[in-house]
C-alpha positions in Angstrom: 73.8 150.0 137.7 76.2 147.0 138.0 75.0 143.7 136.5 74.1 141.0 138.9 76.4 137.9 139.2 74.3 134.8 139.1 76.2 131.8 140.6 73.4 129.2 140.1 70.5 129.3 137.6 67.7 126.8 137.1 65.5 127.2 134.1 62.5 125.0 133.1 63.8 122.1 135.2 61.6 119.0 134.9 61.9 115.4 136.3 59.4 112.7 135.6 59.3 109.2 137.0 57.0 107.4 134.6 53.7 109.3 134.8 54.7 111.2 138.0 56.0 114.7 137.4 58.1 115.3 140.5 59.5 118.6 139.2 57.5 120.4 136.5 59.2 123.5 135.2 61.1 125.0 138.1 62.9 128.3 137.5 65.0 130.3 140.0 68.3 132.1 140.4 70.8 132.3 143.2 73.0 135.5 143.1 76.7 135.5 144.1 77.0 135.7 147.9 73.4 135.0 148.6 71.7 132.5 150.9 68.5 131.4 149.3 65.9 129.1 151.0 64.0 126.5 149.1 60.9 125.5 151.0 57.6 123.7 150.4 55.4 120.9 151.7 56.5 117.3 151.6 56.5 116.1 148.0 56.9 119.6 146.6 60.0 118.5 144.6 62.7 120.2 146.7 65.1 117.2 147.1 64.6 116.1 143.5 65.5 119.6 142.4 68.7 119.4 144.5 69.5 115.9 143.2 69.4 117.2 139.6 71.5 120.3 140.4 74.1 118.1 142.2 74.3 115.7 139.3 72.7 112.7 141.1 69.7 112.6 138.8 69.5 113.6 135.1 66.8 116.1 134.4 64.0 115.1 132.0 64.1 118.7 130.6 65.5 122.1 131.5 68.9 123.7 132.1 71.2 124.2 135.1 73.9 126.9 135.0 76.8 127.1 137.5 79.0 130.1 137.5 78.0 130.8 133.9 78.6 127.3 132.6 75.9 124.9 131.5 76.2 121.9 133.8 73.0 120.1 133.0 73.4 116.4 133.5 77.1 116.5 134.6 78.3 114.0 137.1 78.6 114.8 140.8 82.4 114.3 140.7 82.8 116.8 137.9 80.7 119.3 139.7 82.7 118.9 142.9 85.8 120.0 141.0 83.9 123.0 139.7 83.0 124.2 143.2 79.5 122.8 143.7 79.0 120.8 147.0 75.9 119.3 148.5 75.2 118.0 152.0 72.4 115.7 152.9 69.5 115.5 155.4 71.0 112.4 156.8 74.7 112.8 157.3 77.0 110.7 155.1 80.0 110.5 157.3 82.6 107.7 157.2 81.6 106.3 160.6 84.8 104.3 161.3 87.1 107.1 160.4 88.0 110.0 162.7 86.6 113.5 162.3 90.0 114.6 161.0 90.2 111.8 158.5 86.7 112.5 157.2 87.8 116.0 156.3 91.1 114.8 154.8 89.2 112.5 152.4 87.4 115.5 151.0 90.5 117.4 150.0 91.1 117.5 146.2 94.4 116.8 144.4 95.7 114.1 146.6 98.6 112.7 144.6 99.0 109.8 147.1 96.0 108.2 145.5 98.2 107.3 142.5 100.3 104.2 142.8 102.8 105.7 140.5 103.2 108.7 142.8 103.7 106.6 145.9 106.5 104.7 144.2 108.3 107.6 142.4 107.2 110.8 144.1 107.2 109.9 147.8 108.4 113.3 149.0 105.6 115.1 147.1 103.1 112.7 148.5 104.3 113.4 152.1 104.3 117.1 151.5 100.7 117.1 150.2 99.5 114.9 153.0 101.0 117.3 155.5 99.2 120.2 153.8 95.9 118.3 153.9 96.3 117.5 157.6 97.0 121.1 158.4 93.9 122.3 156.4 91.7 119.7 158.0 93.0 120.7 161.5 92.3 124.4 160.7 88.8 123.5 159.5 88.0 121.6 162.7 89.2 124.6 164.7 87.0 126.9 162.6 84.0 124.6 163.3 84.8 124.3 167.0 85.3 120.6 166.6 89.0 120.3 167.6 88.0 118.3 170.7 86.6 115.5 168.6 89.4 115.4 166.0 90.3 111.9 166.8 86.8 110.6 167.6 85.2 108.2 165.2 82.7 110.2 163.2 80.0 107.6 163.8 80.2 108.5 167.5 79.5 112.3 167.0 76.1 113.9 167.7 73.7 114.8 164.9 74.8 118.4 165.1 78.5 117.6 165.1 78.0 115.4 162.0 76.2 118.3 160.2 79.1 120.6 161.1 81.5 118.0 159.8 79.6 117.9 156.5 79.9 121.7 156.2 83.6 121.2 156.9 84.0 119.0 153.9 82.8 122.0 151.7 85.6 124.0 153.2 88.2 121.4 152.2 87.4 122.0 148.6 86.9 125.8 148.9 83.5 125.4 147.4 81.8 128.2 145.5 78.1 127.1 145.7 76.8 124.8 148.5 73.5 123.0 148.5 72.4 122.3 152.1 69.6 119.7 152.5 68.0 120.3 155.9 71.1 121.3 157.9 68.9 121.6 161.0 67.3 118.1 160.8 68.0 116.0 163.9 70.0 118.8 165.6 69.4 120.1 169.1 68.6 123.8 169.4 72.1 124.8 170.7 74.0 123.0 167.9 71.4 124.3 165.4 72.4 127.8 166.3 76.0 126.9 165.8 75.3 125.4 162.4 73.5 128.6 161.4 76.5 130.6 162.7 78.9 128.5 160.6 76.7 129.1 157.5 76.7 132.8 158.1 80.5 132.9 158.7 81.2 131.0 155.5 78.9 133.3 153.6 80.3 136.5 155.1 84.0 135.7 155.5 84.6 133.3 152.5 81.9 134.4 150.1 80.2 131.1 149.8 76.8 131.1 148.0 74.2 128.9 149.6 70.9 127.3 148.6 69.1 125.7 151.6 66.3 123.2 152.0 65.0 123.5 155.5 61.7 122.9 157.3 62.7 125.1 160.3 61.2 128.5 159.3 63.1 130.4 162.0 66.3 129.2 160.5 65.2 130.1 157.0 64.1 133.6 158.3 67.5 134.1 160.0 69.7 133.1 157.1 67.8 133.7 153.8 67.3 137.0 152.0 65.3 135.3 149.4 63.0 132.3 149.7 61.7 130.2 146.8 58.5 128.2 147.6 57.8 125.0 145.7 54.4 123.2 145.6 53.5 120.3 143.4 56.8 120.4 141.5 56.5 124.1 140.6 57.6 127.5 141.9 54.6 128.9 143.8 56.3 132.2 144.6 59.5 133.8 145.7 60.3 136.7 148.0 61.4 137.6 151.5 60.3 135.5 154.4 57.8 138.2 155.4 56.3 138.1 151.9 56.2 134.3 152.0 54.4 134.2 155.4 51.8 136.6 154.2 51.1 135.1 150.8 47.7 133.5 150.7 48.9 130.8 148.2 51.7 129.8 150.5 49.4 129.8 153.5 47.0 127.4 151.7 49.7 125.2 150.1 52.4 125.1 152.8 51.1 126.3 156.1 47.7 124.6 155.9 45.9 127.9 156.2 47.5 129.0 159.4 50.7 130.9 159.9 52.1 131.6 163.4 
């Protein structure tokens, strides 16, 4: 039997704020090519867990492994170059830049950012800029956003901004993507499109996803495995059907009633 490839592993993760234990010993794995859901009631520790994985908060204790490497406590910029990307519940677009420019900013290895290069390697700077523009244009086409390429990102709809954030992960050819409520503030039509994009990136480009989401239909559609957090701990994990029928989840998450 072939061994499983684990892209992301969280072991014994803890985060305390004074006397508050926001995350208290969380363990889970995300296999290569999987889409894993992370759900739980408000205050369960989901976003804090994401913040520690993404390098925005240092853990109080525990270990985070990305693609076989211990990344515990590493900075967000370091993780970006290792293929870990994170999106947010509230989109973080550059409002006064166009959709195309928002994607261009996300591209790595832009030698034009060096003053030395702009003075002495002008041709290479121009060549790299042309490559970035082409990649950003192809990404907008993939996302179905070509028609808003030159629109200021601040003027886009909530769903378009979520798609743009997903597009940023494509500019870096990410390996593991953390999606924080990709369906929040998105109308049903664009929510289906966001889900379509996640599935395409998973199937066609091999992206591994871990998703926080309150929309259980979206989780059921996308996720083969669901990890349920409650009070800073893993309550259980399994398929969505198993989650819906687990008495502990019904009590902690669904308030004793599951539709």
